[in-house]
C-alpha positions as CSV (number, residue, x, y, z in Angstrom):
1,M,97.1,113.3,128.9
2,P,100.7,112.1,127.4
3,N,100.9,110.2,124.0
4,S,102.2,107.1,123.7
5,H,105.3,106.5,122.0
6,L,107.0,103.0,120.4
7,E,110.1,103.4,118.9
8,F,110.2,99.5,117.7
9,Y,111.3,98.7,114.0
10,G,110.4,95.4,112.4
11,H,112.2,94.0,109.4
12,L,109.7,92.1,107.5
13,V,109.8,89.3,104.7
14,W,107.4,87.5,102.8
15,A,107.3,85.9,99.8
16,T,105.1,84.9,96.5
17,W,103.2,81.9,96.2
18,D,105.6,78.8,95.7
19,R,108.1,81.8,95.1
20,Q,106.9,82.5,91.9
21,P,108.6,85.4,90.1
22,L,105.8,87.6,90.1
23,I,106.7,91.1,90.8
24,T,107.8,91.9,87.4
25,P,109.0,95.1,86.1
26,A,106.1,95.9,84.9
27,I,104.1,95.7,88.3
28,E,107.1,96.8,90.9
29,T,106.7,100.3,91.4
30,R,103.0,100.7,92.0
31,L,102.9,97.6,94.1
32,Y,105.5,99.2,96.3
33,N,103.6,102.3,95.9
34,H,100.8,101.0,97.1
35,I,102.5,99.4,100.1
36,R,103.5,102.5,100.9
37,A,100.1,104.3,101.1
38,R,99.0,101.2,103.2
39,C,101.7,101.9,105.6
40,R,100.9,105.5,105.6
41,D,97.3,104.7,106.5
42,M,98.1,102.7,109.0
43,K,100.6,105.1,110.4
44,A,103.5,102.7,110.3
45,H,106.5,104.6,109.2
46,L,107.9,102.7,106.0
47,H,111.7,103.3,106.1
48,A,112.9,101.1,103.8
49,I,111.2,98.6,100.6
50,G,112.8,96.2,98.2
51,G,112.6,92.8,96.9
52,T,113.4,90.7,94.0
53,A,110.8,88.9,91.8
54,D,110.2,86.5,93.9
55,H,109.8,88.1,97.4
56,I,109.7,91.6,99.6
57,H,111.5,93.1,102.2
58,L,110.3,96.2,104.2
59,L,111.5,98.0,107.4
60,I,108.5,99.8,109.5
61,R,108.5,101.8,112.6
62,L,105.3,100.4,114.3
63,P,102.4,102.5,115.2
64,T,101.4,102.4,118.7
65,T,98.1,100.8,117.9
66,L,99.1,98.1,115.8
67,S,100.6,94.4,116.3
68,I,102.9,93.6,113.4
69,A,100.6,90.5,112.7
70,E,98.1,93.0,111.9
71,I,99.9,95.1,109.7
72,V,101.2,92.1,108.2
73,R,97.8,91.0,107.1
74,D,96.4,94.3,106.1
75,I,99.4,94.7,103.7
76,K,99.5,91.4,102.3
77,G,95.9,91.7,101.6
78,A,95.3,94.9,100.4
79,S,98.5,94.8,98.2
80,S,97.4,91.1,96.6
81,H,94.1,92.7,96.0
82,F,95.2,95.7,94.5
83,T,98.1,93.5,92.3
84,T,95.4,91.0,90.9
85,H,92.5,93.4,90.2
86,L,94.1,96.7,89.8
87,L,97.1,96.0,88.2
88,D,95.6,93.0,86.1
89,C,97.4,90.2,87.3
90,P,95.4,87.2,87.5
91,G,96.9,84.6,90.2
92,F,98.9,87.4,91.8
93,R,99.2,85.9,95.7
94,W,101.7,86.1,98.5
95,Q,102.4,83.0,100.9
96,G,100.2,82.8,104.1
97,A,103.6,83.0,106.5
98,Y,106.1,85.7,106.8
99,S,109.1,86.7,108.9
100,G,109.8,89.4,111.2
101,F,113.0,90.9,112.5
102,S,113.5,93.2,115.2
103,V,116.4,96.2,114.4
104,C,117.8,98.3,116.8
105,P,117.5,102.1,116.3
106,E,121.2,102.3,115.3
107,G,120.9,99.6,112.9
108,V,118.0,101.1,110.7
109,E,120.3,102.5,108.5
110,A,122.3,99.5,107.7
111,V,119.2,97.6,107.0
112,C,117.7,99.9,105.0
113,S,120.6,99.8,102.7
114,Y,120.3,95.8,102.5
115,I,116.6,96.2,101.9
116,E,117.1,98.8,99.2
117,N,119.9,97.1,97.4
118,Q,118.2,93.5,97.3
119,K,118.4,92.7,93.6
120,Q,122.2,93.8,93.6
121,H,122.6,91.2,96.4
122,H,121.1,88.4,95.0
123,A,123.1,88.7,91.7
124,R,126.2,88.9,93.6
125,N,125.4,86.4,95.9
126,T,126.0,88.9,99.0
127,V,122.7,88.2,100.9
128,L,121.8,87.5,104.7
129,E,121.1,83.8,104.7
130,A,119.2,84.0,108.2
131,W,116.9,86.9,106.6
132,E,116.3,84.9,102.9
133,L,115.9,81.7,104.0
134,S,113.5,82.6,106.7
135,I,110.9,82.7,103.5
136,T,111.2,79.3,101.9
137,P,108.1,77.9,100.0
138,E,105.4,76.5,101.8
139,P,105.4,72.3,101.6
140,D,102.9,70.9,99.4
């Protein structure tokens, strides 16, 4: 029986609660490594990860067995728990919402570059607004 094949790339973006600068240099590497491991466990190939103190971007190739919503729910939940309990950052949490954008195979390299250079894009104000404005704080 042939195996299923899916070549669907998703650019995912979500923010910390109230866009608070909770992703500090002290936790960023361990948080990103934890997210890499979760993606690997779900067989979602993580092509790029990056962000700033208040939000994160990922580019993943979806597995054939999970939806985007399932992947995001798992990554957000596991990484929030990891950060709060194992990195000792009480109060760390993500916003409830997220944004997702499909990426054609030919665009993977450019999106990876954008994601991996998030700090520089924000410092130079060269962000792509459609991807950044989609993660505004939730209304009170």
